[in-house]
N, C-alpha and C positions, 0 to 999 in steps of 0.2 A: 759383683766384683767384676769389672773388665776383662778381658782376656788379652792374648797378644794381636798385634796389627795384623789387618787382614793380609796383607803381604806376607807369605809365609812359603818356604822353598818346601819341595819334597812333598808326598803324598797325604793327603788327611786322611784318615782311617775313620768319619765319622762316620756313625749310622743315620739315616736322614728320614724325615718324612715322607711320604708316601702319597702319589697323586697319578691322576691321569685325564687324558681329555676325550670327551665326545661332543657329539651336537644335538641337543634336544632342538627339536622343531615347536617347541612353545616357547611364550615368553616367561620371563621371572620378573617380578618388580625387583627396585633397590630396597636399603632399609636392611641391608645384611651388616657382618660383623657385630664384633663385642668392643665394647667402651673399654682398653685395656688403661691403664694409669702410666703415665706419661714419666720419662725420666728426661732429667735437662740433656740436651741434644752435645754430642761429642762434638768439641772445637775443631773446625775445618782447618787444615796447613793452608797456609798462602798458597794462592795458586801458582802450578808449575813445580811445587814441591817435590810431588810424585811421591807423598808420605800417606799413608791409606790410615783411616781413623780407627780406632782399636773399638771392637765389638765382643759380646761374650763370647766366650769357647762353645762353640756347639757341642751337645751332649755325645757322649759314648755309649749311652745307654741303648740296647735294641729296641727296635718299636715293631709290635703286631704287625703283621700283615695279614688281615682279615678282607679277602675280596669277597667275600660272602656275608661280609656283618651285617646284622641285622637290630643291633644294639641301639637304642633311641638317646643315649647321653648325648650332649650337645657342646660338653666342655672341650675347653681347646687346651690341654695340658695340664700338666701337675703343678704349676703354680699358683692355684686358685686364683686364677684370674675369673671375672667374671665370664659367664658362658656366653657361646655366641647368639644370642638370643635374636629367637625368629629364623634361624636356621636349620641348627639341628643337621642330621645327615641328607643330605643332596642326593638324589639318585645316583648312581654312578653307573647305571646301565641304560645306554641310550641306544636308540635304533640307529644302524651305522648308515642310514640314508633314507630319504623318504618311500612313500609306495611307489612304484613303476608309473602309475597316473599323475603322480606329481613332483613338481620340480622347485628350484627357486634361483632366483639371480641377483645374487646380493642379500643385505638387509639395511635398512636405515640405522645409522650409528645413533643410539639413544645419548641425551646428556648425563650425565657431565661430561663426559668424551668431547672431544675438540679433531676433526678430522686435520692430518696434518698437511693435506694439499688446500685445503681453504684457507682464505685471505687472515683469518686470525691465526690458522695455524702456521702459516707462513710468517706472520708477524713473531709469533713466539719464536720461532726457530732462529729469527735475523737476530732478535734481543737475545736469547738464549750463547746463539753464536759467537756474539759482542761481549758478553759475559764471560767466555772459556768454558761455557759448559756445555760444549757438543762434540767435544775432541774425539768421543767414542761411536758418535755417529758415523763418522767417513769409513772407517773399517768395515762397523757391522753392514753400514748400508752399501758397501763395496760388493758383498755376499749376501746381501739378503736374496729370500727365495720363498714365493708361494709353497706352503705345503702339499704334498700331492697325492696325500690319503687324507679322510675327515680325521683320524686320530694318531696322525702324524706330527702336531705341533710339537711336542718334544724333541721327537729327531729332526724336524727341520729346526728348530732355535739352538740345538746343540751343533747342527751342521753348518751352519752360520757361524757361530763362534769360535768351533775349530778352524773354520778358513780362515776367521779375521785375526786369530792368535797368531796365524802363521803356522799349523801344525803339520807336519808333513807325515801324511798316513804310511807311510813306507809300503804301501802296494798301490796297483794301477786301478784308478776307475775307468777310463776308457782310453783306447789307442794306447800313446807312450804315456799320458798325463795320469799323473799322481795327484790326487783331489776327494776331497770329502764330499759324501752324497749319501742319503738318507740310506739308501741300501745297503748301504757299508757296515752301518752301525747295528751290526747281528750278534756281535759277539756273546753277548749277556742274555738276551731275548730273543727269542726267533721271530723273523718280520709279521709272519700268518697272526702271531697273537699281539703284535704291537697293531696291526689293522684293525683286529677283533676289540681288543682292548684299551691300546696306547700305553703307556709306560708309568710306572708311578716316580715319585721324584728319587727314592732310592735306586730304583733302576735305570735314573736317566742320568743321577751321579757316576753309576758304576760304569753307564756306558762311556761318561765324559772320562774317567780314572783308565779305562782299557783302551780309549783314544789319543793319549798323548797329554791329557790335562788334567791339574788338579782341581778338586771340586770341595768347596766347603758349603753347607747348606743351613738355614736359620730359618726355624719355623719361626710363625705371626706371634705364639704365645712366649716363645723364647727372646725376645727383642721390644724394642717399642717403635713408635711412630717415628720419633724423633733421629733414633738410631738408625732406622731405615731410612729416612729423608738425609743422612747425612752421609750412607752409603752409597745413594744414588748418585747425589752429587758429586763423591767423590770420584765413581766409578765413569762419569759423563765427564771426565776431566782426564781421563786415562787412554791415550792414545792406542797403545799398545797392549791394555788388559792390566788387572783381570775385567771381564765383563761380567754384567748383572744378569741374571735371568729368572723371570718372574713366575711363578707358580701362583694361581689364583683362581676365583669364581668367577665365570661372567656373568651368572643371575644378580649377584651384589653390585655389578655395574649397570642394570637394568637391560644387560645383551641375553640375545637366547644362546643358550649350552650352559655347561657347568665347568669343568674345570678345564684350565688352560694355560698354556705355557707361551709366551713370549720374552724377546731380549728386551732390555729398557737404555733406552739408546740416546738421553741428553734430560738437561734440567732446565726448567726457567723458574729462576728463582724467586722473580716479583709476584708471580700468580701461584707457585711452590707446585708445579705440574710436572710429571716426568712424561718424557714420549715415548711410547711403547711401540713397537716395530712388530705388530699384530702379523703373525705368519699365516692366519687365514683370511687372506686379500678378497678371497672369493665371498666371503661375507662381510668382512668390517676392514676398512682401510687401516694402516697406521695411524696412531692417533696419539694425543696428550691427554691424560688422566690429572686430576689431582692427586697429590700424592698419597693423602689422608684416605682418599677412596680405592684406591691401590690398596694399599697396606689392610684396609680392613676388609678388603674384597679377597683376602688371606687367610681371615680368620674363619671363614667356613670349614666345616670339618670336612674331610676326604672320608669316605665311607671306607674305602680298602684299608686305610692305615689306622683311622680312629682318631686322627689327626688334624691338624689345623695345616693348613698350605704356607709358605714362605718363600723365600728364594734362595738363590744358586751364586756362590762365585766363583768362575771359572778362569783359569788360566794355565799358560802353558808349562806343562812337566821337566822338570829337566833329565828325567829318564830318557833315553832315546828310544823311539818306535822298533817293533821288532823286525829282523830283516828278512826270517822265513817262518817262524811257528807263531802261531794266532790263534785265541779261541773263538770258535766258530759257532753260534747258535746254541751255547750253552746257559740255558735256562734253569739248571739243574742247580739251584745253589744247596740246597738240603743233601744233595750226592756229594759236592764236594766239601762240605762241612763233614759228614759221615767217614769219608774218606781218610781226612786229616785225622779224624779221631782214633780209625782204627789204627791207622797207621803210627800214631803215637803211643799209642795203647800195646802195639806188638814190639814194638823197639824196646819198650820198658821192660821186659821179659829175657829173659836168658835163650840164649838158642843152642845147640849142638856144634854146630858151625858155621863159620860164613856161607858156605852154598845153601846151606839149610834157611836161613836169615834171608837171603836173597830171594829165593824160593818163595818164602812167606810173603815177603814184600809184594814180591809181582803177583803172586796171587790174590792179595788184597785188591791191587790196583786195577788187575785184569776184572776181577768180579764186580768193582765200581761200575764198569762200562763207559768209564769216561774218556775213555781215548779218542775215540771218535771225534768228540768235541775239540781234541788239538788236531788230529789227523785231516779233520776234512778239508779244511784251510792249505793244506799242505800237498794234498792231494790235487787239489785244484792248481797250486802254485806252478805257471810256466817261468822258469828262469830265463827262457830267452826275450821274456817281455820287460825284463827289467836291465837298467842301465850297467855298460860293463863294470864298472865300480862298484854296484849293488851286487855283482854275479861275485866278483871277486870275494865281496865280504861274506856271502854266504857260502862260498867253496871252503874261505879259512875256517868259520865258525864251527863248520861241521866237522873239518879235520880236527878242531880241537876239543869238539865232543866226543868224537871218536877214538880221541888219545887218551883218555879220562877212565880210570879205573871203573866206575861205574859201567860205563858203557861194555868192558872188556867181563862186568861179573854177568851183566842181562844177555850178552850175548852168548856166553857160556851156558847161562840155564837156558835158552833158548834151545842150544844143539842139546843138552842133556836130558831135558824134560819134554815128553811126546805134549804135556798139557799148554806148554807154550810155544806150539808149533806154528800157531797163525802169528805170532809177533815177530816172525823170521824178517818179514820184509816192512817192519815198522820199529825197529829197535832205535832209530833215531828220536822218533817220536817219545817212545817209551822212556827212553833215558832221560830227555829235556823234561816230561813232565815230571820224573823224580825230583832230577835239580829245581824246576820250580815252584814246587811244594814249599811252605813258608818255613824260616831257618828252624822253628821252634818242633818239627816233626822231626830234623837230623839232631836236633841238642840232645835227643834222647841217644844217639847214637856215638854221641862225643866221648863216652866212657866204657861204650862197648867192645869187648875182647874180639869180637868178631865182624865189626862194622866198617871195617877200611876199605869197602867196596862203594860206602856211600857219600854222596856229595859234601866234603867237609874240608875240602882243598883249597886253595887260593888258585883262582882261574884267570885265564889271559883274557885280553879284549880280541875278538868282539864279542866270544862267547858268553862272557861275563853281561853286558848288555841286555844279551838275548835273554840273558836268564832273569835279569831283572825285570823285563818287560812284560814276560809271559807269567812270572810272580805277579806282578801289581796286576794283570787281568783276573788271573785267580784269584787274587786278595779281593777285587772289586765284585766280582760275581759272588765270593762266598759271606761279604758282608752285608748284603741284601736278608741273608736269613734271621728271621726272629731269636732272639734268647739261646743261639747256640754259637755264640762268637768267641768264644775263650779260643781256640786254639789261634786266633786271628787279632782279636782286640787285645789282647794280653802281652800281644810282641811291640814292642816300641817300634817308632817308624824306622828308627838308627838300624835296628835289629834288623830288618828287613833284608839288609846288604851282608849280613854276617857271613862269615866263613866263604865268602867270594871275591 
């Protein structure tokens, strides 16, 4: 059964297949992919209608993250499709670069790819443009950039799309300018880790959600080639998003390397080819690929997730970016889930007094050692680097935060108990962390006789928007964790705004 249209407001809490990019310096032959049964193509709306085609709803089921997986299974999911014959698990641990004595200058682009700047590539572009299937190319090409690290294809693709969507990062890049750069995408995974291992699709979707976008993901075994083709064409006709980001295996296309991310920016109907804006231009230029070849290249199993690759649809989120608080280098998804579980369990038990309960909650948070994930960015924030209007909003938001009963309770506990003395200079951050935890945690407090200090009251702007932004980041990070999603995945999307 088909799900709702692709264009949907609000955050999508789907767990995604996982993927990362490395660069082998050997050549794989083509002949990859699995021959999946085909469904009739969704009917495309008339050009310019702006209505997106329906696709199956992505699964909410958690996916395993086995970075060191050694299993030999080559199946692509749970729908009993044919296995990815001849592909099995491609190696995911590739050298970061050649030996010091070797170097490379680009690679010859193998068929069936057609270089974008070639005579044939330009002809395809002109025909697709005349047919109305190149609208997404212009905003994406305006913000196109070459990845500046071998394993940054995911971060670079996301940077291109965030800037093309017109998402304001809410923080300074350089000088007075707010603009997305790969080095700013570190809220979920430390950049040193990305340089070494790349990112999975789940991590990339989390990064998108942390930085002002909505993300919907589709694995190869969850869709059909016809549905992918219809989505490529529909996205290619969108001037302002959503934009399509492909996660595929280079080896299936006769290219060197393994997993890779790149935006898709156009469609040529007559030849049935998609324009891939390859971010590794030091190796291959942007090029046209047959849709069937690109779709089949998503079938190869990613060893870190034990699932096929696929594609993401990214759009601008209606949630405003944070003004002041932001997760930073928070790659500890397990710790966030454990914290949520521990708080929920503690709030379900009675307490002798409100002070006792507040201190119990504070101790759990303090022992999680997650406070630096929220305080690191705050400590680097320079109020004089932002515009006057931004500065006024930060001041107003902090005044509202400090006027809440939650802040007063935390401040009283710090003054009362020596074990919380180290929090004396972090009262704002600690209080924001409590507010930003998922509503389900505080649902336990709704019927509690001693829970008046906890965040269950309606809150004014801009404090409310700040809480929603930080909460979205925490949820995005925590959803990467497999098999332990109940504190978040069981909360409906609309419930994330409860009690605010």
